[in-house]
C-alpha positions in Angstrom: -34.0 5.7 3.5 -32.9 2.6 5.1 -29.6 0.6 5.3 -30.5 -1.8 2.7 -31.3 0.8 0.2 -28.0 2.1 0.8 -26.2 -1.3 0.5 -28.0 -1.5 -2.9 -26.8 1.9 -3.9 -23.4 1.1 -2.7 -23.1 -2.1 -4.7 -24.6 -0.5 -7.9 -22.2 2.3 -7.5 -19.0 0.0 -7.2 -20.1 -2.4 -9.9 -21.5 0.1 -12.3 -24.4 -1.8 -13.1 -27.8 -2.8 -11.6 -27.8 -6.1 -13.1 -24.1 -6.9 -11.8 -25.1 -5.7 -8.4 -28.2 -7.7 -8.4 -26.3 -10.9 -9.2 -23.6 -10.0 -6.4 -26.2 -9.5 -3.9 -28.7 -12.5 -5.1 -31.5 -10.1 -5.5 -34.0 -9.9 -8.3 -32.8 -6.9 -10.8 -36.3 -5.4 -10.4 -36.1 -5.1 -6.7 -32.8 -3.2 -7.0 -34.1 -0.8 -9.5 -37.3 -0.2 -7.5 -35.0 0.5 -4.3 -32.6 2.7 -6.1 -35.9 4.8 -7.4 -37.3 5.0 -4.1 -33.9 6.3 -2.8 -33.7 8.9 -5.5 -37.5 10.1 -4.7 -36.7 10.0 -1.1 -33.6 12.4 -1.7 -35.1 14.1 -4.4 -32.3 14.0 -6.8 -30.9 11.6 -9.6 -28.0 9.2 -8.3 -27.2 7.7 -11.3 -26.9 8.2 -15.3 -28.2 5.1 -17.1 -26.9 4.0 -20.1 -26.2 1.0 -22.4 -23.0 0.1 -20.6 -24.8 0.3 -17.0 -24.7 3.2 -14.7 -22.4 6.1 -13.8 -22.9 8.0 -10.6 -23.9 11.6 -10.8 -22.1 14.4 -8.9 -24.8 13.9 -6.0 -24.5 10.3 -6.4 -20.7 10.5 -5.7 -21.4 12.5 -2.6 -23.9 10.0 -1.3 -21.3 7.2 -2.0 -18.7 9.1 0.2 -21.1 9.4 3.0 -22.4 5.6 2.7 -19.0 4.4 2.8 -18.2 6.2 5.8 -21.4 5.2 7.4 -20.9 1.5 6.8 -17.5 1.9 8.0 -18.4 3.4 11.2 -21.1 0.5 11.6 -18.4 -2.2 11.0 -16.3 -0.4 13.6 -19.0 -0.4 16.1 -19.7 -4.2 15.8 -15.5 -4.4 16.2 -15.7 -2.3 19.3 -18.8 -4.3 20.8 -17.3 -7.6 19.9 -13.8 -6.7 21.3 -13.0 -8.3 24.6 -9.3 -7.1 24.4 -8.2 -10.4 23.3 -6.2 -10.3 20.2 -8.0 -12.3 17.3 -9.9 -11.8 14.0 -8.8 -10.4 10.7 -5.6 -8.2 10.5 -4.8 -6.8 7.0 -1.2 -5.2 6.8 0.3 -3.6 3.7 4.0 -3.2 2.8 6.5 -2.3 0.4 7.9 -5.4 -1.6 11.4 -4.5 0.0 10.4 -4.2 3.6 8.2 -7.7 3.3 11.2 -9.2 1.9 13.6 -8.2 4.6 12.0 -6.6 7.7 8.8 -8.5 8.2 9.4 -12.3 8.1 10.7 -12.1 11.7 8.3 -9.6 12.8 5.3 -11.5 11.4 6.7 -14.7 12.8 6.8 -13.4 16.3 3.5 -11.9 16.0 2.1 -15.3 14.8 3.6 -17.2 17.7 2.2 -14.7 20.3 -1.1 -14.3 18.8 -2.2 -17.4 17.0 -5.8 -16.3 17.0 -5.3 -13.3 14.8 -5.6 -14.0 11.0 -2.8 -12.0 9.8 -2.8 -11.1 6.2 0.0 -9.1 4.1 -0.6 -7.2 1.0 2.4 -5.8 -1.1 2.3 -2.8 -3.3 4.0 0.5 -3.5 3.9 3.3 -0.9 1.4 5.5 -2.6 -1.1 2.6 -3.1 -0.5 1.4 0.4 -1.4 4.8 1.8 -4.3 5.3 -0.3 -5.5 1.8 1.0 -5.0 2.9 4.6 -7.0 5.9 4.0 -9.8 4.2 2.6 -10.0 1.5 5.6 -8.8 -1.3 3.0 -5.7 -1.9 5.2 -5.6 -1.7 9.0 -2.1 -0.2 8.6 1.0 -0.4 6.2 4.8 -0.3 6.0 5.8 2.7 3.6 8.5 5.2 2.9 8.3 8.2 4.9 7.7 10.8 5.3 3.9 11.0 4.8 1.8 13.8 5.8 -2.0 13.3 6.0 -4.5 14.7 8.4 -6.1 11.2 8.7 -3.0 9.5 9.3 -0.3 8.8 12.2 2.7 6.6 12.2 5.3 4.7 14.0 8.9 4.7 12.6 10.6 1.2 11.8 13.9 2.2 10.6 16.1 4.5 8.6 17.2 2.6 5.4 20.2 3.5 3.3 19.5 3.1 -0.6 22.3 2.3 -2.8 22.5 2.0 -6.6 23.1 -1.5 -7.6 24.5 -2.7 -11.0 26.1 -6.1 -12.3 29.6 -7.1 -11.5 31.0 -5.3 -14.7 30.7 -2.0 -12.8 33.2 -2.3 -10.2 33.5 1.3 -9.5 31.6 4.5 -10.5 33.0 8.0 -10.5 29.8 9.5 -11.8 26.3 8.7 -12.7 26.9 9.7 -16.3 28.9 6.7 -16.8 25.8 4.4 -17.0 23.5 7.1 -18.3 22.6 4.6 -21.3 21.6 1.8 -18.9 18.2 0.5 -18.6 16.5 1.8 -15.3 14.7 -1.2 -13.4 11.9 0.0 -11.2 8.8 -1.0 -9.3 5.6 0.7 -10.7 4.5 4.3 -10.2 3.8 5.0 -6.7 7.1 3.5 -5.3 8.9 6.2 -3.3 12.4 4.4 -4.3 11.5 5.0 -7.9 10.5 8.6 -7.2 13.8 9.2 -5.6 15.7 7.7 -8.3 14.2 9.8 -10.9 14.6 12.9 -8.9 18.4 12.2 -8.7 18.5 11.4 -12.3 16.8 14.6 -13.2 19.3 16.4 -10.9 22.2 14.9 -12.7 20.6 15.9 -16.0 20.3 12.3 -17.1 17.0 11.0 -19.0 16.7 7.4 -19.1 16.6 5.7 -22.6 14.3 3.0 -21.3 12.6 2.4 -18.0 11.3 -1.2 -17.1 8.8 -1.9 -14.3 8.5 -5.1 -12.2 6.1 -6.2 -9.6 8.5 -8.2 -7.7 11.8 -7.6 -5.8 13.4 -10.7 -7.1 12.5 -9.8 -10.8 14.6 -6.6 -10.3 17.6 -8.2 -8.7 17.8 -11.1 -11.1 17.5 -8.9 -13.9 20.3 -6.3 -12.4 22.5 -9.3 -11.9 22.0 -10.5 -15.5 23.3 -7.3 -16.8 19.8 -5.9 -18.1 20.0 -2.7 -16.2 20.4 -0.6 -12.8 18.1 0.1 -9.9 18.0 1.9 -6.6 17.4 -0.3 -3.5 17.7 -0.7 0.1 21.1 -1.7 1.3 19.5 -4.4 3.5 17.9 -5.8 0.6 20.9 -6.2 -1.7 23.8 -7.1 1.0 23.3 -10.8 0.7 23.5 -10.6 -3.3 26.3 -8.5 -2.9 28.2 -10.8 -0.8 27.4 -13.7 -3.1 29.1 -11.8 -6.0 25.8 -11.1 -7.6 25.6 -7.5 -7.7 27.9 -4.5 -6.9 26.6 -1.6 -4.7 27.4 1.9 -5.1 26.9 4.9 -2.6 24.7 7.7 -3.6 24.3 11.3 -2.3 22.8 11.3 1.2 20.1 13.7 0.1 18.7 10.7 -2.1 19.9 7.7 0.0 18.3 8.1 3.5 14.6 7.3 3.7 12.5 6.2 6.9 10.5 3.0 6.7 7.2 4.0 8.7 3.9 2.0 9.7 1.1 4.3 9.0 -2.6 3.8 10.4 -5.7 6.0 10.7 -5.9 8.4 13.5 -9.8 7.7 13.7 -9.8 4.1 13.5 -10.8 2.1 16.6 -7.7 0.2 17.7 -8.5 -3.2 18.1 -6.7 -5.5 20.4 -4.7 -7.1 17.6 -3.8 -3.7 15.8 -2.7 -2.4 19.2 -0.5 -5.4 19.9 0.9 -5.2 16.3 1.8 -1.5 16.8 3.6 -2.1 20.1 5.7 -4.9 18.5 6.6 -2.7 15.5 7.6 0.0 18.3 9.9 -2.5 20.0 11.3 -3.8 16.8 12.3 -0.2 16.2 14.1 0.0 19.5 15.9 -3.0 18.8 17.1 -2.0 15.5 18.2 1.3 16.6 20.3 -0.6 19.6 21.9 -2.8 16.9 22.7 0.4 14.7 
């Protein structure tokens, strides 16, 4: 067994086809087929089911893929450690909820870029569940998500406690009960969003079944459609305050059990902290202290 064979195996497993893997790696398909066969012979097991559509991992193949991914992650980390001279530089990929990216991160990212211009900082937005999984699988160095998050491989720093509010268009100046808007369309981010989960829990507690739920991929889309009267949503107060002042939205307080949520920065416990990530985590901690002072 050698690293090249495992690279080939990993590519075939991820792409689901030997021909696609050969094209991706710029190798002859016959060479890949031979390497996979040698690997199966060495391990004395079948790693793939072959069929007309390509390949599918066997149970043993899935186990090997897990070990292979971990092995290459450790090799990449070893290279990072060996090349790290404690100068913040290189790639740093951060995930975030759409709402946090819109309100909390511009100043933080701007400050980090000014202080560490050699770091190639990348932001990827998505719902909490997706961001957490991407951190677990080493696809993100860290991510801003809604807490609490309990996972044995993760640790976190708290950024700020957010207050969630119900937002409607201007026709609803006041609400005495959620049942007053039970026939309105619910506007939410896709599944995996913690704010959506809280909204649905609250509705269920009130015995309300939404007639229609519309999913959006952007914060601007939700805010624009709420202000146009298309439906209602649950969002952080920090996100909607500007639009409330401009007269585009009306915000309504909700029960505290659903209305308070911590925004946290999660990262892997076992991942080597590069100088770039260490400085970024330090800046998140400083930002948290500043926000708490303001509060």
